[in-house]
N, C-alpha and C positions, 0 to 999 in steps of 0.2 A: 674846694668846691668842685663838684662833678660837672662835666660838660656832656650832655646827652647827645646821641647821634641825631636825634630828631625831636624837635619840640612839637608835641601833639596838641592841636587845638581840638579838644573834645567837645563836640556838639551835644545837646541834650538828646540822648538816644538810649535805646536799650543796649546793654552790653553784658557779657558774661565773663567773669574772671575765673580762670582755671588755675588752681595751684598744682604745680607739677608734683606727682608722687615720687619725687627723687630724694633719697636720704642725703644728708649733708655729706659731701665728698671732699676729701682732703689729700694732699701730698706734701709732706715736709713743710708744714705750716701754711700752705695755700689751701683755703677752704671755700667751697661753694656753699653759701648760706641758704639760699632758696631761689626758686625759679617759678615764674608764672606767665600766663598769657591771657590777654583780654580779647574776647571775640566781639567785634562790633559789626554785625552783619548789616548791610553788605559792603561796608566801607573799608574795614581794616582788621588786621591782626596785630596786636601790640605785645611784644615780647619783653620780659623783664628778668634781670638776674642780679643777684647780690653776691659779693665775694669779699673775702678778707685774707690778708697775708701778713707775715712778719716783715716783709719788705714791700716796696712799691709794686703794685700790679701794673704791668706794662702793655698787655695785649689781651683783648677780648674779642671773640668772633662768634657770630651766630651762624649756624648752618641750618638750612631748611630744604625740604623737598616736597613738592606737591604730588599727591598720588593721582596719576593720570596715565593714559596710554602713551608710551614713548618707546623709542628705539634704543635708548641708552639711559642709564641711571643719571639723572640730572640733579645735582645738588648746588644750591646757591649759597655763597659765603658772603657774609656782611662784616666788614671791618668796622668796629665801633670806635668812634672818636671820643676820648675822655681824658681828663687830667690824671696822670699817674699818681696814685696814692695807695695807702695800705688797705683802705676799705672803700669799695665801690658799689654803686647801685645804679645800673644803667638800663635804658630802654631803647627799643627800636621798633618802628611800625612798618609792616608790609601794607602799603597803600594800594588798594585794589585799582585805583585809577591808573596806576602805572603798569598793571599787567592785564587790564581788561576785565577784571572781576573773576570771581569763582562762583559756581552754582551752589545752591544749598546742598548740604550733606557732603561737601568736599572734605578731604582729609589732608592734613599737612603734618609731616614729621619734622621735628626740630631738635637741636641739641646745641650746647655751648662748649667752647674751649677757652680756657683762661690761663694766662701765663704771667709769672712774676719776674722780677729783676734777677733772681737766682737761676732762672731757667726751669723752675718747677712748672709743670703743666697739668691741668686737670680737664678732663673731657666728661661731660655729663652723658647719661644714657639718653638714647633717642626717645622722644615722647610724641605720641600722636594726638593732635587736637582736631576736633570736628568743627568745621565752619558751618554751623547750622543757623537757620532762620528761626530764632527763638521768639519772634513776634507773635507766632500763632501756636495753638495747641494741636499738633498734628496727630491724625489717626493713620494707621498702616493697614495695608492689605497686600498679601503676597500670593502669587500664583506662578509656579514655574520660576523663570528667571526675571519676572517683572515684580517690582514692589511699588505700589501706589502710596503716596502720602497726600492727605487732604485734611481740611479743617472745617469746611462748611458743607452741609448736606449730610443725609443719613447714609448708612452703609449701602443700601440699594443703589444710590448714586455712584458710589465707587465701584460697585459690582458691575454696573452697566458699562462704565468706562473700561474696566478690566476685560469685560467680554469683547468689546470692540478691539482692544489691543491684541487679544489672543487671536481674534479672527483675522486681523491684519497680518500677524505673523504667519498664520496658516496660508493666507492668500499669497504672500510673498514666497513661501516655501513651495507651494504647488506650481506657481507660474514662473519662478526664477531659480528655485533651488536654494535660495539664501536662507540661512538660519541665524538666530541670535546666539552668539558664541559666549558672551559674558553677561552677567546680571545687569539689569537696567533699573534706574530709579526714576519715577515720574512724580513731580511735585505739582499738585493741582491747586492753584490759587483761585480765590473766589471770583476774581474778575481781572481785567487787564491792568487796572490801576494798582491792585495789590501786587501783581507780578512785576510791574515796572518799578515799584518800590523795592524790589529785591535785586535790581540790576544797576549797573554802573552806566550812566548816560544812555538810557533806553530811548528809542524813537517813540514818538507819540502813538504810532500805529502798532507797536509791538504787542502781539497777543500770545506769543510763545517762542521758545528757542530750544534747540537741541545742542547740548554741549557734548559733541561726539567723542572727544578724547576723555571725558569724564563718565561717559555712559549715563548721562542725566538729561531729562527733559523737564523744563519748567514752563508751565502754561496756565493761562487764566481761563477757567471754565466755570460759568455760573450754573447752578443746578437747573435753571430754566433755559439754558442754551446748549443742551446736549447735542443737538444736530450738528452745529458747528464744531463743538468740542470733540465729538467722535471722529470727524474727518481730520481735524487738526492732530489728534493723538496718533491716528494711523499714519499721517504724513511724516511727523517727526520721528516716530518709532522706526519707520522705514529708513530714514537717514541713519539712525544708529546701527541698524542691522547691516546696511550696505557698507558703512564706514568700518565697522568691525571686521567685516569680511575682506575688504580690499585695502586695509591700512598697510602702507609700506612707505619706506623712506625716499622713494624715487619719484613718484608721480601720483597725481590724484585722478579723479574721474572727470570726464567731460561734464559740464554742468547740466546738459540736456539729459544725460543718463541718470545722474544723481537726483535731479528734481523730477524727472519723468517717472522713475521708479517710486518716488515718494507720492506723486500724484496718483499713480496707478494703484498704490496701496489703499488710497481713500475709497476706491470704488469708481463708479461711473463719473465721467467728467461733468461738471456743473454747467448750467446755462450761461453763467457770466463768462466762462471760457469759450464755449462753443460759438457764442456770438462773435467774438473777435477772430476765431479761427475761420468761421464762415466768410467774414468780410475780407480777410487776407487772401483766401482762396479765390473769391470772386474778383478781387482787385489785383491779383497776382503780386501780392506784397508780403509773401511769407518770408520769414527770417531764415537765412542760410543756416544749415546745421553747423557749419564752421563757426559762425558767430555765436550760436547757442552753446558752444563748448566753453565759452567764457562766462563770467558773471553776468546776470541779466540786468537790463536797464532799470533804473530807479523810477522811471516814468510809468504810471499805472497802466496806460493803454498798451505800451510795448511789453511790459512785464506780464500782463494777462495773456498776451499772444505767445510769449516765450514759454510760459507754463503749459498752455494748451498744446502747442506744438511738441513740447517735450513728452507730454502724456501720449500724444498720438504716435510719436516716433517709437516709444517703448512698446505701445500696443501693437504697432506694425511689426516690430521685430519678434515679439512673443507669438503673435497670431500666425505669422508666415514662416517662422523658423523654429519655433518651439522652445520649451523650457530648457532643454539640454544646451542649446546654443547660448541662451542668456546666462546660464550658470557658467559655461565655459568662458564667456566674455568677462564676467566678474572675476573669475579665477585668474584670467590672463592679466587683468588690471592689477590684481593683488601682487603680481610678480614685478610690477613697476613698468609695464609696457606703455609706450606712447599711444595716443588716441588712434592714429592711423594704423599702426602696427597691430594693435589689438583687434580692430575691426577686420583687417585683412586676414589675420590668422584664423579668426572664427567664421567670418562670413564671406571672405574672398572679395570684399570691396572696402574702400577707404571712406573717409568722411564725405568726400564729394560724391562717391558712388552711392552712399546711403541717402544723401540729399536727393540725388536724381531718382532713385527707386521710390523713395517715399513720396516725392512730389507727383510722380507719374501715378502712383497708387491712389493718392487722395484727390488729385484734380480730375482723374478719370471719372470719378463718381459724380462730378458736378459739371461735366462738359455739356454745353447745349446741343440738342439734337434737332435735325431738320431746320437749322437756321433759327430756331427759337431760343430765346434766353430762358435760363432756368429761373423760376420764381424764387425770391429770397427765402420763403418758407420751405421750399423744397431743398434749397441749399442747406438750410439748417438740418433738415431731416437726413439728407445724405451724409453730412458731416458727422451727425450723431451715429449713423451706421458705421462710419469709418473709425470712430473712436469708441464704439461700444455703448453709447448713451441711449437710454430708452427714449422713444419718440416723444412721449409726453413731456419729458424733462427738456428736450431740445426746444420746445415751444414755450417754456416757462418764462416769466418775467426775469429780467436781469437783477442780480444782487451781487454784492461784493463782500467778501470776508477776507480778513488778513491772511497772508501766506507767509 
C-alpha cells in the first residue's frame, strides 16, 4: 500500500489535469510510467508520478521552480514519503496558502527523480505548467510590452485601458526617465469580488494588486467604472516599472518614493487626498519623511495622508530638481544604496534634509499674512497648486477608492 506525501481534500472546484508529454523513461529496469499535474487555481498545483522497477523503489523527489525575477536560480526539492515497493503511484500538492499564492498566468517548471534499491536513477525532463485562471474565457490585447487579458466588456473597453497604460508609461518616462524593461501582463477581472476569488486570503477592500516579481497586475475593473480603473492601472503599472528598474538584492525603495511615483503616474492628486494634506498642513501634523520610508499605516485617515504626502514629495523633487535627478536617484537605488546615501549622492541632502525643504516649500504657500488666518478653502487651493491639482478638483466632494 502506497503512503502519499499529502492527502488532498479536493473541494468541488474547477481544475485542469495536464498529462506531461514525457515518454516512458527507463534505466536498467527502472521505468517512469507517466507524470501529470492538476491545476486548481488559485488553491494548489497537484503533481503525480507513477514508476515501476524490478526491485523496490526507494527514493522519489519532486523538483520545481517558479518563473519569477530572482537573483539566483531557486529550485525547491520535495522528498516524497511512501512505502518502498516495486510499483509506485504518488502525489504531492503545492498549497498556495504556504507560499502566499501565485498570480494568474504564472509558470512553474517541474521534474522528478526516482531511484531504486539497485541505485538506478531516472530523471524526467523539465516540464512547464501554466497556473491559469480557467474560470473565465479570457481575451487578449497586446501593445508593445503590455498584454491585457479580460473577459467582460467589448474590445473598446480593453483598448481604453491599454491607452491609459501606455500614457502612464510615457508620463513616467518623460518625468523620471524610467522605462518598462520586461513584458507585463495585466488581468482585468469584472469586479473586486471576481478578483478576490483569484487570491489567497484577500482583504475585503482589495481591488487590485501588482505582483512585481512576476511582472503581473490583477485588478477588478467593471466596464462602467473606468475612471477608477484607469487610475488604478496607472498606479500599479508604475510599481512594476520602478521595481523592474531598481530590483537588487541589497535594498528596496523608501515607501514614499515607491508609492509617490505610483500616485504621480495616475495624474493629478484627487480631492480625497488633498483634503487630508490640507488639514495636516493647517494643524502642523504632517508625517515625517523618515516615517514615510516604512510601510504606511493600516488606518484609513493616516494612510490617505501618507499617500498624499508621498505624491507631493515626488512632485516637489521632479518640479524643483528635474527628470535627470529623479532618474539618477532610481539608478542609485538600483545599485543597492541606502535611503540617506542615495539622497545625499543625488541631491546633497539626506532624509531629514528632504523633510525640512519639502515642509518649508509646502507650508510657505499657506502661511497666514497680516495676522489673518488663511481660509480653509484657500488652503485647499494652495495645496492643490503645490501638488499640481486643478483648482476645480481641489474643491470637489470627497470620495474614497481603494489604493
